[in-house]
Kinemage of the C-alpha trace (Angstrom):
@kinemage 1
@onewidth
@group {chain A} dominant
@subgroup {mainchain}
@vectorlist {calphas} color= white
{ca met a 1} P 112.403 89.076 106.238
{ca his a 2} L 108.789 90.166 106.734
{ca trp a 3} L 109.602 93.810 107.508
{ca leu a 4} L 106.332 95.164 106.156
{ca thr a 5} L 104.300 92.516 107.999
{ca ile a 6} L 106.186 93.172 111.257
{ca leu a 7} L 105.403 96.889 111.079
{ca leu a 8} L 101.773 96.389 110.058
{ca ile a 9} L 101.156 93.863 112.840
{ca gly a 10} L 102.575 96.349 115.332
{ca val a 11} L 100.138 98.956 114.046
{ca ala a 12} L 97.106 96.654 113.730
{ca ala a 13} L 97.580 95.159 117.196
{ca asn a 14} L 97.474 98.623 118.731
{ca ile a 15} L 94.762 100.523 116.883
{ca asp a 16} L 92.431 99.474 119.704
{ca asn a 17} L 94.898 101.075 122.101
{ca leu a 18} L 94.643 104.298 120.124
{ca gly a 19} L 90.846 104.275 120.312
{ca ile a 20} L 90.781 103.459 124.019
{ca ser a 21} L 93.355 106.109 124.898
{ca val a 22} L 91.364 108.695 122.927
{ca ser a 23} L 88.356 107.898 125.109
{ca tyr a 24} L 90.521 108.385 128.207
{ca gly a 25} L 91.692 111.726 126.879
{ca leu a 26} L 88.087 112.772 126.317
{ca lys a 27} L 87.361 111.937 129.964
{ca thr a 28} L 90.511 113.844 131.040
{ca thr a 29} L 91.905 110.620 132.510
{ca arg a 30} L 95.711 110.604 132.433
{ca ile a 31} L 97.909 107.631 131.551
{ca pro a 32} L 101.365 108.448 132.973
{ca ala a 33} L 104.464 107.405 131.034
{ca ala a 34} L 105.299 104.673 133.559
{ca ser a 35} L 101.807 103.155 133.289
{ca asn a 36} L 101.959 103.390 129.501
{ca leu a 37} L 105.325 101.617 129.482
{ca phe a 38} L 103.972 98.905 131.766
{ca ile a 39} L 101.024 98.326 129.410
{ca ala a 40} L 103.481 98.011 126.504
{ca val a 41} L 105.552 95.450 128.415
{ca ile a 42} L 102.453 93.366 129.176
{ca ser a 43} L 101.517 93.442 125.480
{ca met a 44} L 105.049 92.366 124.528
{ca ile a 45} L 105.057 89.447 126.969
{ca cys a 46} L 101.690 88.181 125.760
{ca ala a 47} L 102.667 88.681 122.123
{ca tyr a 48} L 105.964 86.810 122.495
{ca ile a 49} L 104.283 83.863 124.223
{ca ser a 50} L 101.612 83.563 121.534
{ca ile a 51} L 104.069 84.016 118.636
{ca thr a 52} L 106.337 81.346 120.112
{ca ala a 53} L 103.356 79.022 120.495
{ca gly a 54} L 102.496 79.646 116.856
{ca glu a 55} L 106.074 78.827 115.853
{ca val a 56} L 105.886 75.498 117.702
{ca ile a 57} L 102.678 74.634 115.855
{ca ser a 58} L 104.281 75.554 112.515
{ca asn a 59} L 107.025 72.948 113.092
{ca phe a 60} L 104.488 70.184 112.564
{ca ile a 61} L 103.191 71.439 109.217
{ca ser a 62} L 104.716 72.515 105.910
{ca leu a 63} L 105.770 76.117 105.285
{ca lys a 64} L 103.031 76.583 102.681
{ca thr a 65} L 100.375 75.198 105.015
{ca ala a 66} L 101.720 77.283 107.909
{ca asn a 67} L 101.475 80.482 105.857
{ca leu a 68} L 97.961 79.548 104.762
{ca ile a 69} L 96.734 78.757 108.290
{ca gly a 70} L 98.458 81.783 109.819
{ca gly a 71} L 97.135 84.061 107.107
{ca leu a 72} L 93.587 82.724 107.426
{ca leu a 73} L 93.699 83.131 111.204
{ca ile a 74} L 94.820 86.745 110.868
{ca ile a 75} L 92.077 87.372 108.273
{ca phe a 76} L 89.536 85.828 110.651
{ca leu a 77} L 90.677 88.151 113.434
{ca gly a 78} L 90.350 91.079 111.050
{ca gly a 79} L 86.787 90.058 110.245
{ca lys a 80} L 86.083 89.764 113.965
{ca cys a 81} L 87.272 93.331 114.541
{ca ile a 82} L 85.016 94.617 111.758
{ca thr a 83} L 82.066 92.651 113.188
{ca glu a 84} L 82.716 94.159 116.618
{ca ala a 85} L 82.633 97.608 115.041
{ca tyr a 86} L 79.220 96.783 113.554
{ca phe a 87} L 77.813 95.757 116.955
{ca ser a 88} L 79.347 98.879 118.491
{ca lys a 89} L 77.500 101.006 115.938
{ca ala a 90} L 74.271 99.068 116.570
{ca ser a 91} L 74.493 99.638 120.318
{ca leu a 92} L 75.061 103.356 119.913
{ca glu a 93} L 72.236 103.802 117.397
{ca ser a 94} L 69.566 101.577 118.958
{ca gly a 95} L 70.238 102.330 122.623
{ca thr a 96} L 68.684 98.968 123.538
{ca glu a 97} L 69.938 96.881 126.447
{ca glu a 98} L 70.408 93.897 124.157
{ca ala a 99} L 72.627 95.833 121.771
{ca glu a 100} L 74.678 97.117 124.698
{ca arg a 101} L 75.101 93.549 125.963
{ca val a 102} L 76.204 92.234 122.554
{ca tyr a 103} L 78.668 95.091 122.146
{ca ala a 104} L 80.190 94.574 125.580
{ca asp a 105} L 80.481 90.812 125.081
{ca ser a 106} L 81.910 91.114 121.562
{ca asn a 107} L 84.941 93.177 122.580
{ca phe a 108} L 88.148 91.706 123.934
{ca ser a 109} L 86.977 92.485 127.449
{ca arg a 110} L 84.521 94.657 129.322
{ca val a 111} L 87.374 97.020 130.079
{ca ile a 112} L 87.741 97.693 126.362
{ca ala a 113} L 83.967 98.094 126.027
{ca his a 114} L 83.913 100.392 129.062
{ca pro a 115} L 87.434 101.874 129.477
{ca gln a 116} L 86.491 103.851 132.580
{ca leu a 117} L 86.284 100.554 134.499
{ca ala a 118} L 90.084 100.343 134.554
{ca asp a 119} L 90.266 103.510 136.630
{ca leu a 120} L 89.234 101.664 139.775
{ca asn a 121} L 89.400 104.576 142.197
{ca gln a 122} L 88.001 107.086 139.662
{ca asp a 123} L 90.822 109.564 140.316
{ca lys a 124} L 91.327 110.324 136.597
{ca val a 125} L 94.786 108.702 136.629
{ca ile a 126} L 95.700 105.173 135.502
{ca thr a 127} L 98.163 104.020 138.155
{ca leu a 128} L 100.687 101.204 137.744
{ca lys a 129} L 98.321 98.843 139.552
{ca glu a 130} L 95.394 99.821 137.345
{ca ser a 131} L 97.574 99.557 134.232
{ca ile a 132} L 97.828 95.800 134.867
{ca leu a 133} L 94.085 95.423 134.322
{ca leu a 134} L 94.070 97.667 131.267
{ca gly a 135} L 97.246 96.097 129.878
{ca leu a 136} L 95.884 92.553 130.160
{ca ala a 137} L 92.626 93.599 128.495
{ca leu a 138} L 94.426 95.234 125.585
{ca ala a 139} L 96.894 92.313 125.318
{ca met a 140} L 94.072 89.906 124.432
{ca asn a 141} L 94.303 91.311 120.933
{ca cys a 142} L 98.062 90.660 120.862
{ca leu a 143} L 97.584 87.037 121.944
{ca ala a 144} L 95.294 86.201 119.049
{ca ile a 145} L 97.260 88.121 116.424
{ca gly a 146} L 100.570 86.740 117.720
{ca leu a 147} L 99.411 83.146 117.340
{ca gly a 148} L 98.596 83.706 113.693
{ca ala a 149} L 101.882 85.550 113.150
{ca gly a 150} L 103.867 82.720 114.743
{ca ile a 151} L 102.201 80.072 112.597
{ca ala a 152} L 102.915 82.194 109.512
{ca gly a 153} L 106.620 82.257 110.462
{ca ile a 154} L 106.952 85.943 111.311
{ca pro a 155} L 110.038 86.593 113.538
{ca pro a 156} L 108.946 86.666 117.209
{ca val a 157} L 111.493 89.078 118.691
{ca leu a 158} L 111.114 91.821 116.092
{ca thr a 159} L 107.343 91.433 115.995
{ca thr a 160} L 107.200 91.627 119.788
{ca leu a 161} L 109.303 94.807 119.757
{ca ser a 162} L 107.079 96.294 117.046
{ca ile a 163} L 103.958 95.596 119.105
{ca gly a 164} L 105.531 97.091 122.237
{ca val a 165} L 106.769 100.250 120.515
{ca phe a 166} L 103.477 100.902 118.741
{ca ser a 167} L 101.574 100.179 121.962
{ca tyr a 168} L 103.422 102.968 123.769
{ca ile a 169} L 103.151 105.374 120.836
{ca ser a 170} L 99.455 104.719 120.165
{ca ile a 171} L 98.415 105.239 123.794
{ca ala a 172} L 100.490 108.418 124.137
{ca ile a 173} L 99.161 109.884 120.894
{ca gly a 174} L 95.590 108.756 121.558
{ca ala a 175} L 95.451 110.380 124.990
{ca met a 176} L 96.835 113.600 123.533
{ca ile a 177} L 94.284 113.592 120.698
{ca gly a 178} L 91.427 112.777 123.073
{ca ser a 179} L 92.225 115.771 125.237
{ca arg a 180} L 91.982 118.048 122.210
{ca ile a 181} L 88.887 116.855 120.352
{ca ser a 182} L 85.170 116.935 121.119
{ca asn a 183} L 84.100 113.635 119.529
{ca asn a 184} L 85.118 109.995 119.632
{ca asn a 185} L 85.333 109.093 115.941
{ca ile a 186} L 88.812 107.555 116.286
{ca ala a 187} L 87.636 105.247 119.049
{ca lys a 188} L 84.444 104.462 117.120
{ca tyr a 189} L 86.269 103.351 113.980
{ca ser a 190} L 89.402 101.823 115.531
{ca asn a 191} L 88.079 98.271 115.174
{ca ile a 192} L 87.304 98.813 111.486
{ca leu a 193} L 90.807 100.160 110.796
{ca ser a 194} L 92.406 97.347 112.779
{ca gly a 195} L 90.262 94.748 111.007
{ca leu a 196} L 91.081 96.014 107.530
{ca leu a 197} L 94.798 96.051 108.332
{ca leu a 198} L 94.664 92.485 109.648
{ca val a 199} L 92.811 91.264 106.561
{ca met a 200} L 95.495 92.833 104.346
{ca ile a 201} L 98.264 91.264 106.456
{ca gly a 202} L 96.603 87.853 106.245
{ca val a 203} L 96.204 88.049 102.470
{ca tyr a 204} L 99.822 89.207 102.123
{ca glu a 205} L 101.107 86.248 104.165
{ca ile a 206} L 99.075 83.766 102.088
{ca ile a 207} L 100.226 85.022 98.681
{ca thr a 208} L 103.910 85.556 99.534
């Protein structure tokens, strides 16, 4: 069983969550436990749907081809994360409107590019209603990764649980870290870390 892959996918799918929650902590915006749990459930639902879809696709191709396609898709997503990190750095350094536009469009959603948008009433608390918007934005990452995992034949239930558990943990830890630090380095480099992990997972699935 792909125990290592299951754990690494759970981590990689939620490094963005860690970066976003750090930014919330820096802005002293709270994410209550109930809202955090709701975000995790949304991620799990989206992940399970995409992994199942990937499994259906894998039924029409050989195991070797499925592992190759799934691995390549995960590697592609890893490269996309690293590219997004590059545009993020460009927007912060140049300060141009064009760079800001590219950065915002390159992320999974504008909520991820501008996390404060999820706090609709600006009361410094992410309510259950607002957690739907944030959860769906963060789950876009899980959809793409889950499809590749399903095609590669990674167990859907355990992978879904891994994504949900690490979603809750990453947001809780990120918010705590953000409230205690004076810079946003974790958020800045979250896409790079996520991308590198995904590339390693993809390579692992291809060669095993």
